[in-house]
N, C-alpha and C positions, 0 to 999 in steps of 0.2 A: 250584096252579099247577104245580110240580114235584114230581116222584116219586122220593124218595131212598132208597127201602126195599130198591132192588137193592145199594145199596152196602154194606151191613150184612151181606152174605151173600158177599161178594166180596172177600176180603182183599189182593189188588192194589189196587184201590179204597180200602181204607181206610189202607193204605201211602201212596198218592198224597194221599189227603185230609190225613192226619196230616203230610205233607211240605208242601203247601199253605198249611195253617193254620199251621205252625211259622214257614215262610219268610214268609207275610203278618204276623205277629207281630213278626218280626225288622224288617223294613221299617217297620213301625208306631212301632215304636220309636224307629227310625232318624229316621225324619221327625219324632218330636215334639221330639228330642233336639238336632238338627242344622238342623232348619226353624225349626219352631214356634218353640221357644225361642229361638235367635237373635233373630226376628224381634219379639219382644217383650222383649226382653232390657234390662234397666235396671240399671246399676252402683249396688246397694243401699249399698255399702260406700263409694261414691265421695260426696263432696261435690260441690255443683251449682258449674258456672264463674262463675256470678254470684257467688257466696257465697267465692270468694277473692279476698281482697285483692290489690291488685297489687304491693305492698309485699312479698307472701307468695309470689309466682309467681316460680320460679326463671329463669334465664336461660338463652336457647335458641338452639342454631345449627340453621340447615336447611343440609343438604348434599345438592348436585348434583352429578351428573357429566354434561358435553356435549362430544359431537362432531358436528359439522354440525347442530347443532339452531338454528339460528337463528330460523327460522318458529317452535317450537316457544316460545322464550324470548319473542321478541317479544311472543307472545299472552298468555302465562301467568305468566314471572316477575313482572310487575308486581303480579298478586295474590298474590304471595309476601310481596314488598317492602312491601305495604300491609297487611299483617295488624295486628289492634287487637290490639297485645300490648306491654306496656313495654321489656322489654330481648331482643333478639334480632338475630343475624346471620344474614345469607344467604351461603354458599359456595358456588360456583360453580369446580366444575373443567371449564377448557376444555380438551381433552384432543387435540392436532391436528385443529383444526378448519380445513375450508378455504373455508368460505362464511364469512357475514358475522357469525359467532357471535361474535368478539371486537370488533366495532363495535358491536353491538348491546348488548355487556355493557360497552363502555367508555361511551356513551351513557347508561346505565343508573345506571353506575357514577357518572356528574358529578351524577345528582340524588336518588342514595340512597348517604347514607355508610356505611349497616349494609350493603353488598353489597360482599364481599371476593371477586375473581377471583383462582384461581389457574390461569396458563395454561403450557401446556407449548408447545415449539415442535421438541422433539426427541423422536423414537421410545423412550424408555428402559423400556418396559414389555415386560420379561422373560417375562412370564408372558401367560396369556390372559385374556381379557373387561375388564372394568373395574373389578375388585376391586385394582389398584394404584391407576388414579386417584381410586379412591374413599377406599383407605386415605390417600392424600395430602392428599384435602379434610378426611377427619378429624383426620387428624394437624393440620392446620392451623386448625381451628375451635378459638376460644377456649372455650369455654363446655362441662359437662360434659353436658348434657342435647342429645342427639342428635335431630335430625328429618329422616327419608330422604323424599327423592320423586325424580321425574324430571321432566324438559322438559316432558313432556307432559300432566302433572299439572294441574288446576285445583283449586283449594278452592273450595267451595261456598257460603264467604262468607267476610268479615275472620276468622272466629273458631277457624277452624281449630288455631291452636297454641294457642288455651284449651282446645279440644276434647280434643286428644290428652294436654295436660299433665293433665287430670282424671285420667290412669290411674296417675299416681304419688302422688296423694292418698288417702290412707285418711280414714273417716267422721270428720268433727271436726278432721281434723289440720290445722294452719295451715304445715305445711313437708311437701314431699314425702317418701315412706316410703324409707327406706334400705333395706328389702328388695326394693323393685321397682327391676329394672335394665332392664327392657323392655317397651313397649306396642305390641300390634299391632292394627294399624288396617285399616281397608276403604277400598278404591278402587272404584268402581263406574265403570261406561260410561255414555255418555251414550247419549240413547235415540234410535234411528232407524226407518224404517218398512222397511226392506230385511230379507227374511228371514235374510240372513247375519249381519245386527245382531243378530236375535234370537235366533239360536244363540250367539253372542259372551254375550250376557247372560243366557242360563243358564246356560252353561258358567262363566263369571265367577262369578256369583250362588252356582253349586252347590260349586263349589270353595272360595271363601270360605267359605261355611257350614260346610265342612266342616274345616278348619281351625282356624277360629274354635271351632267347636263342640267340638275336641278339647281346645283352649285353656281353655275352660270346662269339661271335664270333668278337667282338671289332667293332661292329656297332649301341650302345644303341642311341634309338630313341624315346622311352617313357618311362614312368613308374606309378606306381599306386600313386597317392596323400594316400592313405590309409595307405600307410607303406612306405616310402621315407625319406631319410637322405639328408641334404647336409650341408656344412658350412656356417655360417650366412655371414661372410666376402666373401665368392664365390659370395651367392647371390645380394648383392650390387656391389660387383663389376663386376659382369656381367648386372646391370642396373635394377633388380629384375624384373617386369611384365612391365615394361615402353613400350616394344617394342609391345606388345601384351593385354595391358590393354582394348582395344575397343571390343575385344572376351571375351563372357561370360566364358568359359570354359578355357581350358588349362594351370589352376594353376601349374600342373603335367605335362603333356603330352606336351605342348609347352616351357616350362622351361627347361625342361629335352632334348627334339629335339634340343634346339637352343646352349645346352652350356654342353651337355655330350660328351665326346669322349673316346676313347681306353684307353686313359692314365691316366684319371681323376676320372673314374668311375668304381664301383666295384659292385657285387651281395652280397645278405648275405640271403639263405633261408634255414639255419639249422632252427630246430626244434623251437628253443627258440627264434628265430628272427621273425615269422611267426605271424600275426593277425588274428583274425576271424570277420566276420561281419553276419547279418541276411539278407536271400535273401529277394527280394521283395516280397510284399503280392500278387500283381496280375500283371499280363501280362502288364497292362499299366504301372504302375510303372518301371517296368524291361525293356520295350521298352524306357522309357524315358532315363533310365541312359545307354542305347545302343547309344541313340543318341547322350547324351553328349559326348561320347567315340569319333564319329566321327566327331563331329562339329568343330572340327579344322582341318580336314584332308586339308581344302584347302590352311592352311599357310605352309603344308609340301611339299618339292619338289616334281615334277613329278617323278622322279627316286626314293625317297622313297616311294612313293603312289605306284610306280608299281612295285615295290618290296614286298609289302603288297600284292599285287595280283597274286604272281606268283603262290603260293599254290590253291588258289582257280580254278584259271585258268586249272594247270595243274590236278588237279580232275576231273573239267570238260572234260579235255581233256581225261582222261583214261577212265571214264564212256562212253564217245561218242565213243570212237575207241573198248572198249569191247561190246557196242550194235552193232555196224557196222559187229565188227567179228561174233559176235554170228549169225546175219541175213544173211552176205555174206558168212562164210567160217564154217559155224557151232558153235555150242556155247560150244563146248569142251575145246578150248584156255584161250577162254573169261571167263568161269568158275575159271578156275585153276587161273588166273590173279587175278581176284575177291578174290579168296577164300584166297590167298598167300596173298594180299595187306591189307584182311581186317585182317589175323591171324597177320601181322608183326604191324599193327596199332594197334590191342588192347593189344599186349604184351609189344609195346613202351608206349603208352598211360598209361598203367598199372603202371608204374614207377612214375612219378608225382602225379597221383593219388594216390597210397599209401603213398607216400612221406607227401603230404600234407592232408592225410585224407579225401579224396575227394568220399571213398565209392567204389560201383563198378561201376560207371559210365563209366569206361574203356569199359565194357562189350557192351556198348550202344554207344560205339564213333564212330564207322564205319556209321550208320545209322543219329546220331546226325549230323554229318559231313556233310551228304547229305544234311539235312535239312538249316544248316547256311551258306552253301555255296548260296544256293538262299535266304533265310533272311537277309543274308549281303551285297547281290548286293540289293535288294530293297532297305535295310537300307540306303546304301551309296548313290542312286539314290534318294530320300525321298530330295524334299526340305525342307532346315533349316530354321525356324524362329528364329529370335534373341529373346532373353529371356533374360530379365535384371532381372529376380530374381535371388535371394540370393541363390548360389547353393553349 
Protein backbone atom coordinates (compact mmCIF):
# COMPACT_ATOMS: atom_id res chain seq x y z
CA UNK A 1 0.00 0.00 0.00
CA UNK A 2 2.80 2.39 0.87
CA UNK A 3 6.11 2.61 -1.00
CA UNK A 4 9.01 3.40 1.32
CA UNK A 5 11.86 2.46 -1.03
CA UNK A 6 12.66 6.10 -1.81
CA UNK A 7 13.49 6.81 1.82
CA UNK A 8 16.51 4.50 1.87
CA UNK A 9 18.19 6.52 -0.86
CA UNK A 10 17.47 9.92 0.69
CA UNK A 11 19.77 10.98 3.54
CA UNK A 12 17.41 13.75 4.72
CA UNK A 13 14.50 11.32 4.83
CA UNK A 14 16.60 8.87 6.85
CA UNK A 15 17.42 11.61 9.38
CA UNK A 16 13.75 12.61 9.65
CA UNK A 17 12.78 8.97 10.06
CA UNK A 18 15.35 8.52 12.83
CA UNK A 19 14.05 11.61 14.67
CA UNK A 20 10.48 10.42 14.22
CA UNK A 21 11.24 6.96 15.61
CA UNK A 22 13.33 8.28 18.51
CA UNK A 23 10.71 10.84 19.59
CA UNK A 24 7.97 8.21 19.23
CA UNK A 25 9.94 5.83 21.47
CA UNK A 26 10.45 8.50 24.14
CA UNK A 27 6.75 9.39 24.14
CA UNK A 28 5.73 5.72 24.26
CA UNK A 29 7.90 5.18 27.33
CA UNK A 30 6.54 8.35 28.94
CA UNK A 31 2.92 7.24 28.46
CA UNK A 32 3.81 3.85 29.91
CA UNK A 33 5.54 5.23 33.02
CA UNK A 34 3.35 8.24 33.78
CA UNK A 35 -0.10 7.20 32.55
CA UNK A 36 -0.42 3.45 32.15
CA UNK A 37 1.57 2.72 35.31
CA UNK A 38 -0.38 5.19 37.44
CA UNK A 39 -3.65 3.75 36.23
CA UNK A 40 -2.69 0.21 37.26
CA UNK A 41 -0.61 1.08 40.32
CA UNK A 42 -1.19 -0.74 43.60
CA UNK A 43 0.94 -0.36 46.70
CA UNK A 44 2.36 -3.87 47.03
CA UNK A 45 4.27 -2.82 50.11
CA UNK A 46 1.14 -1.46 51.74
CA UNK A 47 -1.11 -3.38 54.02
CA UNK A 48 -4.82 -3.10 53.25
CA UNK A 49 -6.81 -0.56 55.24
CA UNK A 50 -9.21 -3.22 56.45
CA UNK A 51 -6.29 -5.20 57.88
CA UNK A 52 -5.18 -2.33 60.10
CA UNK A 53 -6.78 -2.66 63.49
CA UNK A 54 -8.35 0.54 64.81
CA UNK A 55 -6.08 0.43 67.84
CA UNK A 56 -3.07 0.58 65.50
CA UNK A 57 -4.25 3.57 63.48
CA UNK A 58 -2.37 6.77 64.42
CA UNK A 59 -4.34 9.88 65.42
CA UNK A 60 -4.73 12.43 62.63
CA UNK A 61 -5.24 16.17 62.35
CA UNK A 62 -7.01 17.47 59.25
CA UNK A 63 -6.02 21.09 58.60
CA UNK A 64 -7.87 23.58 56.36
CA UNK A 65 -7.62 27.32 55.84
CA UNK A 66 -10.73 29.28 54.93
CA UNK A 67 -11.54 32.81 53.93
CA UNK A 68 -15.07 33.62 52.87
CA UNK A 69 -15.70 29.93 52.22
CA UNK A 70 -19.05 29.61 54.00
CA UNK A 71 -20.70 27.97 50.99
CA UNK A 72 -17.99 25.33 50.64
CA UNK A 73 -17.76 24.68 54.37
CA UNK A 74 -21.52 24.28 54.63
CA UNK A 75 -21.44 21.77 51.78
CA UNK A 76 -18.23 19.80 52.44
CA UNK A 77 -17.01 20.13 56.02
CA UNK A 78 -19.52 17.65 57.42
CA UNK A 79 -18.03 14.95 55.15
CA UNK A 80 -14.64 15.53 56.76
CA UNK A 81 -16.12 15.55 60.25
CA UNK A 82 -18.02 12.32 59.61
CA UNK A 83 -14.98 10.29 58.57
CA UNK A 84 -14.89 6.67 59.73
CA UNK A 85 -11.73 6.96 61.79
CA UNK A 86 -11.16 6.26 65.49
CA UNK A 87 -9.16 9.32 66.54
CA UNK A 88 -8.97 12.53 64.54
CA UNK A 89 -9.62 16.24 64.68
CA UNK A 90 -10.43 18.83 62.04
CA UNK A 91 -8.68 22.19 62.41
CA UNK A 92 -10.12 25.08 60.41
CA UNK A 93 -8.30 28.41 60.30
CA UNK A 94 -10.85 31.15 59.66
CA UNK A 95 -8.76 34.00 58.32
CA UNK A 96 -10.64 37.31 58.20
CA UNK A 97 -13.80 35.92 56.65
CA UNK A 98 -16.50 38.51 56.02
CA UNK A 99 -19.25 36.13 54.99
CA UNK A 100 -21.06 33.54 57.13
CA UNK A 101 -17.98 31.36 57.66
CA UNK A 102 -17.80 31.94 61.42
CA UNK A 103 -21.50 31.14 61.86
CA UNK A 104 -21.20 27.92 59.87
CA UNK A 105 -18.19 26.87 61.94
CA UNK A 106 -19.91 27.80 65.22
CA UNK A 107 -22.96 25.73 64.31
CA UNK A 108 -20.87 22.70 63.34
CA UNK A 109 -18.70 23.03 66.43
CA UNK A 110 -21.81 22.66 68.60
CA UNK A 111 -22.36 19.21 67.08
CA UNK A 112 -18.79 18.02 66.52
CA UNK A 113 -16.42 18.22 69.48
CA UNK A 114 -13.45 17.20 67.32
CA UNK A 115 -13.76 20.41 65.26
CA UNK A 116 -11.23 23.06 66.28
CA UNK A 117 -11.65 26.58 64.94
CA UNK A 118 -8.74 29.03 64.88
CA UNK A 119 -10.21 32.52 64.18
CA UNK A 120 -8.30 35.56 62.99
CA UNK A 121 -9.94 38.94 63.55
CA UNK A 122 -6.97 41.09 62.58
CA UNK A 123 -4.74 40.92 59.52
CA UNK A 124 -1.41 39.93 61.09
CA UNK A 125 -0.17 38.18 57.95
CA UNK A 126 2.95 40.07 56.95
CA UNK A 127 3.58 37.61 54.15
CA UNK A 128 1.80 36.62 50.95
CA UNK A 129 -0.83 33.95 50.45
CA UNK A 130 -2.10 31.40 52.93
CA UNK A 131 1.19 30.06 54.30
CA UNK A 132 1.01 31.97 57.56
CA UNK A 133 -2.60 30.95 58.38
CA UNK A 134 -1.79 27.37 57.38
CA UNK A 135 1.27 27.39 59.64
CA UNK A 136 -0.89 28.56 62.54
CA UNK A 137 -3.35 25.77 61.79
CA UNK A 138 -0.56 23.20 61.79
CA UNK A 139 0.84 24.61 65.02
CA UNK A 140 -2.63 24.36 66.58
CA UNK A 141 -2.99 20.71 65.54
CA UNK A 142 -2.43 18.24 68.36
CA UNK A 143 -1.58 15.14 66.29
CA UNK A 144 1.63 14.43 64.37
CA UNK A 145 0.16 13.10 61.14
CA UNK A 146 -1.49 15.91 59.18
CA UNK A 147 -3.95 15.70 56.30
CA UNK A 148 -4.26 18.87 54.24
CA UNK A 149 -7.24 19.76 52.07
CA UNK A 150 -9.21 22.79 50.92
CA UNK A 151 -12.77 23.79 51.86
CA UNK A 152 -14.00 22.99 48.34
CA UNK A 153 -12.75 19.37 48.50
CA UNK A 154 -15.05 16.42 49.14
CA UNK A 155 -13.99 12.88 50.14
CA UNK A 156 -15.41 10.16 47.92
CA UNK A 157 -16.59 8.28 50.99
CA UNK A 158 -16.08 8.20 54.80
CA UNK A 159 -12.86 6.17 54.38
CA UNK A 160 -10.61 8.98 53.13
CA UNK A 161 -8.49 9.14 56.29
CA UNK A 162 -8.12 5.35 56.36
CA UNK A 163 -7.16 5.46 52.70
CA UNK A 164 -4.49 8.14 53.00
CA UNK A 165 -2.96 6.79 56.20
CA UNK A 166 -2.11 3.55 54.39
CA UNK A 167 0.77 5.41 52.84
CA UNK A 168 2.52 5.42 56.21
CA UNK A 169 2.28 1.64 56.68
CA UNK A 170 4.67 -0.92 55.23
CA UNK A 171 3.67 -4.47 54.43
CA UNK A 172 2.84 -6.45 57.54
CA UNK A 173 3.57 -3.54 59.85
CA UNK A 174 1.16 -2.75 62.67
CA UNK A 175 2.41 0.82 63.10
CA UNK A 176 3.39 3.67 60.75
CA UNK A 177 6.88 3.53 59.28
CA UNK A 178 9.29 5.99 60.84
CA UNK A 179 10.88 6.53 57.42
CA UNK A 180 7.74 7.84 55.71
CA UNK A 181 7.31 11.54 56.38
CA UNK A 182 5.11 12.58 53.48
CA UNK A 183 2.28 11.06 51.43
CA UNK A 184 1.14 12.49 48.11
CA UNK A 185 -2.52 12.05 47.19
CA UNK A 186 -4.85 12.83 44.30
CA UNK A 187 -7.70 15.31 44.04
CA UNK A 188 -9.92 14.90 41.00
CA UNK A 189 -12.49 17.13 39.39
CA UNK A 190 -16.18 16.39 39.32
CA UNK A 191 -17.34 15.56 35.82
CA UNK A 192 -19.33 18.07 33.79
CA UNK A 193 -20.74 18.03 30.28
CA UNK A 194 -19.06 21.29 29.18
CA UNK A 195 -15.99 21.51 26.95
CA UNK A 196 -14.28 23.70 29.57
CA UNK A 197 -14.89 20.95 32.11
CA UNK A 198 -13.34 18.41 29.72
CA UNK A 199 -10.24 20.58 29.29
CA UNK A 200 -9.87 21.00 33.06
CA UNK A 201 -10.35 17.27 33.55
CA UNK A 202 -7.52 16.49 31.12
CA UNK A 203 -5.24 19.18 32.53
CA UNK A 204 -5.71 18.02 36.12
CA UNK A 205 -5.28 14.35 35.23
CA UNK A 206 -2.17 14.89 33.10
CA UNK A 207 -0.55 17.13 35.73
CA UNK A 208 -1.35 14.70 38.55
CA UNK A 209 -0.04 11.71 36.60
CA UNK A 210 3.21 13.58 36.04
CA UNK A 211 3.97 14.42 39.68
CA UNK A 212 2.76 11.03 40.91
CA UNK A 213 4.80 9.28 38.23
CA UNK A 214 7.91 11.25 39.21
CA UNK A 215 7.38 10.19 42.83
CA UNK A 216 7.11 6.53 41.77
CA UNK A 217 10.38 6.90 39.88
CA UNK A 218 12.03 8.17 43.06
CA UNK A 219 12.05 11.88 42.21
CA UNK A 220 9.12 13.55 44.01
CA UNK A 221 9.12 17.24 43.19
CA UNK A 222 5.63 18.58 43.90
CA UNK A 223 2.21 17.64 45.20
CA UNK A 224 -1.31 18.95 45.54
CA UNK A 225 -2.27 20.82 48.69
CA UNK A 226 -5.83 19.64 48.04
CA UNK A 227 -4.79 16.16 49.18
CA UNK A 228 -1.44 16.04 50.91
CA UNK A 229 -0.17 14.53 54.14
CA UNK A 230 2.99 14.95 56.17
CA UNK A 231 4.09 14.80 59.76
CA UNK A 232 3.79 17.88 61.94
CA UNK A 233 7.22 17.23 63.43
CA UNK A 234 8.70 16.93 59.93
CA UNK A 235 7.10 20.24 58.95
CA UNK A 236 8.74 22.15 61.79
CA UNK A 237 12.04 20.24 61.63
CA UNK A 238 12.36 21.33 58.00
CA UNK A 239 11.73 24.98 58.80
CA UNK A 240 8.08 25.12 57.77
CA UNK A 241 7.60 27.72 55.00
CA UNK A 242 10.27 30.12 56.26
CA UNK A 243 12.54 29.81 53.21
CA UNK A 244 9.77 30.84 50.82
CA UNK A 245 7.41 33.00 52.85
CA UNK A 246 8.05 35.78 50.34
CA UNK A 247 6.31 33.77 47.59
CA UNK A 248 2.50 33.78 47.59
CA UNK A 249 2.17 30.21 46.31
CA UNK A 250 4.11 27.08 47.06
CA UNK A 251 2.58 25.95 50.36
CA UNK A 252 2.39 22.55 48.69
CA UNK A 253 4.73 22.80 45.70
CA UNK A 254 7.82 24.35 47.29
CA UNK A 255 7.54 22.45 50.57
CA UNK A 256 7.39 19.14 48.71
CA UNK A 257 10.11 20.21 46.28
CA UNK A 258 12.52 21.16 49.04
CA UNK A 259 11.88 18.26 51.40
CA UNK A 260 10.53 15.20 49.58
CA UNK A 261 12.95 12.38 48.76
CA UNK A 262 12.80 8.86 47.42
CA UNK A 263 13.05 7.43 50.94
CA UNK A 264 10.69 9.69 52.90
CA UNK A 265 7.80 10.06 50.42
CA UNK A 266 5.01 7.69 49.39
CA UNK A 267 1.97 8.06 47.19
CA UNK A 268 -1.53 6.83 48.01
CA UNK A 269 -4.05 6.83 45.16
CA UNK A 270 -6.45 4.07 46.12
CA UNK A 271 -10.11 4.89 45.53
CA UNK A 272 -10.74 5.61 49.21
CA UNK A 273 -7.79 8.00 49.43
CA UNK A 274 -8.96 10.42 46.73
CA UNK A 275 -10.78 13.72 47.05
CA UNK A 276 -12.81 15.60 44.45
CA UNK A 277 -13.50 19.26 43.84
CA UNK A 278 -15.60 21.35 41.49
CA UNK A 279 -14.02 22.56 38.24
CA UNK A 280 -13.67 26.31 37.78
CA UNK A 281 -16.79 27.99 36.47
CA UNK A 282 -15.13 30.03 33.73
CA UNK A 283 -11.90 30.27 31.78
CA UNK A 284 -10.60 33.26 33.79
CA UNK A 285 -10.84 31.38 37.10
CA UNK A 286 -9.19 28.33 35.57
CA UNK A 287 -6.41 30.44 34.04
CA UNK A 288 -5.75 31.96 37.46
CA UNK A 289 -5.45 28.46 38.95
CA UNK A 290 -2.99 27.46 36.22
CA UNK A 291 -0.96 30.62 36.83
CA UNK A 292 -0.72 29.71 40.51
CA UNK A 293 0.67 26.32 39.51
CA UNK A 294 3.62 27.81 37.59
CA UNK A 295 4.18 30.82 39.87
CA UNK A 296 6.89 29.01 41.83
CA UNK A 297 8.86 27.60 38.88
CA UNK A 298 11.68 30.10 39.39
CA UNK A 299 12.35 28.50 42.79
CA UNK A 300 12.97 25.11 41.15
CA UNK A 301 16.42 24.18 39.88
CA UNK A 302 17.22 24.57 36.18
CA UNK A 303 17.54 20.79 35.89
CA UNK A 304 14.10 20.31 37.42
CA UNK A 305 12.52 22.85 35.10
CA UNK A 306 14.15 21.28 32.07
CA UNK A 307 12.91 17.83 33.08
CA UNK A 308 9.35 19.15 33.00
CA UNK A 309 9.87 20.30 29.41
CA UNK A 310 11.18 16.98 28.05
CA UNK A 311 7.75 15.64 27.17
CA UNK A 312 6.33 18.77 25.44
CA UNK A 313 9.58 19.32 23.54
CA UNK A 314 9.60 15.68 22.44
CA UNK A 315 6.00 16.06 21.31
CA UNK A 316 6.88 19.11 19.26
CA UNK A 317 9.81 17.22 17.77
CA UNK A 318 7.57 14.27 16.92
CA UNK A 319 4.92 16.32 15.14
CA UNK A 320 7.49 18.51 13.38
CA UNK A 321 9.36 15.49 12.04
CA UNK A 322 6.06 13.84 11.02
CA UNK A 323 5.00 16.93 9.05
CA UNK A 324 8.42 17.27 7.38
CA UNK A 325 8.42 13.57 6.59
CA UNK A 326 4.99 13.87 4.98
CA UNK A 327 6.13 16.73 2.73
CA UNK A 328 9.57 15.29 1.99
CA UNK A 329 8.96 11.57 1.55
CA UNK A 330 5.20 11.09 1.41
CA UNK A 331 2.54 10.87 4.05
CA UNK A 332 2.55 7.09 4.54
CA UNK A 333 5.14 6.70 7.31
CA UNK A 334 4.07 9.93 9.00
CA UNK A 335 0.47 8.74 9.14
CA UNK A 336 1.44 5.35 10.54
CA UNK A 337 3.58 6.98 13.25
CA UNK A 338 0.82 9.43 14.28
CA UNK A 339 -1.85 6.71 14.37
CA UNK A 340 0.35 4.41 16.48
CA UNK A 341 1.25 7.25 18.80
CA UNK A 342 -2.37 8.31 19.28
CA UNK A 343 -3.56 4.74 19.77
CA UNK A 344 -1.01 4.01 22.52
CA UNK A 345 -1.64 7.41 24.11
CA UNK A 346 -5.39 6.76 24.31
CA UNK A 347 -4.87 3.27 25.74
CA UNK A 348 -2.36 4.52 28.31
CA UNK A 349 -4.38 7.59 29.33
CA UNK A 350 -7.53 5.50 29.66
CA UNK A 351 -6.02 3.70 32.69
CA UNK A 352 -5.78 6.71 35.07
CA UNK A 353 -8.98 8.17 33.59
CA UNK A 354 -10.88 5.05 34.61
CA UNK A 355 -9.11 4.78 37.93
CA UNK A 356 -9.94 8.37 38.90
CA UNK A 357 -13.39 8.40 37.29
CA UNK A 358 -12.51 11.08 34.74
CA UNK A 359 -14.95 9.81 32.13
CA UNK A 360 -14.09 9.55 28.43
CA UNK A 361 -11.50 12.33 28.51
CA UNK A 362 -8.88 9.84 27.29
CA UNK A 363 -10.53 9.74 23.84
CA UNK A 364 -9.67 13.41 23.35
CA UNK A 365 -6.20 13.11 24.92
CA UNK A 366 -4.17 13.39 21.66
CA UNK A 367 -5.90 16.59 20.55
CA UNK A 368 -5.99 18.14 24.01
CA UNK A 369 -2.30 17.37 24.44
CA UNK A 370 -1.49 19.38 21.32
CA UNK A 371 -3.49 22.32 22.68
CA UNK A 372 -1.76 22.21 26.06
CA UNK A 373 1.70 22.03 24.52
CA UNK A 374 1.02 25.50 23.12
CA UNK A 375 -1.06 26.77 26.06
CA UNK A 376 1.49 25.71 28.69
CA UNK A 377 4.34 27.28 26.71
CA UNK A 378 2.46 30.58 26.65
CA UNK A 379 1.60 30.18 30.34
CA UNK A 380 5.22 29.68 31.32
CA UNK A 381 6.30 32.73 29.31
CA UNK A 382 3.56 34.93 30.81
CA UNK A 383 5.05 37.51 33.22
CA UNK A 384 3.88 36.75 36.73
CA UNK A 385 2.60 39.53 38.94
CA UNK A 386 2.97 39.41 42.69
CA UNK A 387 -0.36 38.54 44.28
CA UNK A 388 -0.77 39.32 47.94
CA UNK A 389 -4.30 37.98 48.22
CA UNK A 390 -5.12 35.05 50.44
CA UNK A 391 -5.21 31.97 48.20
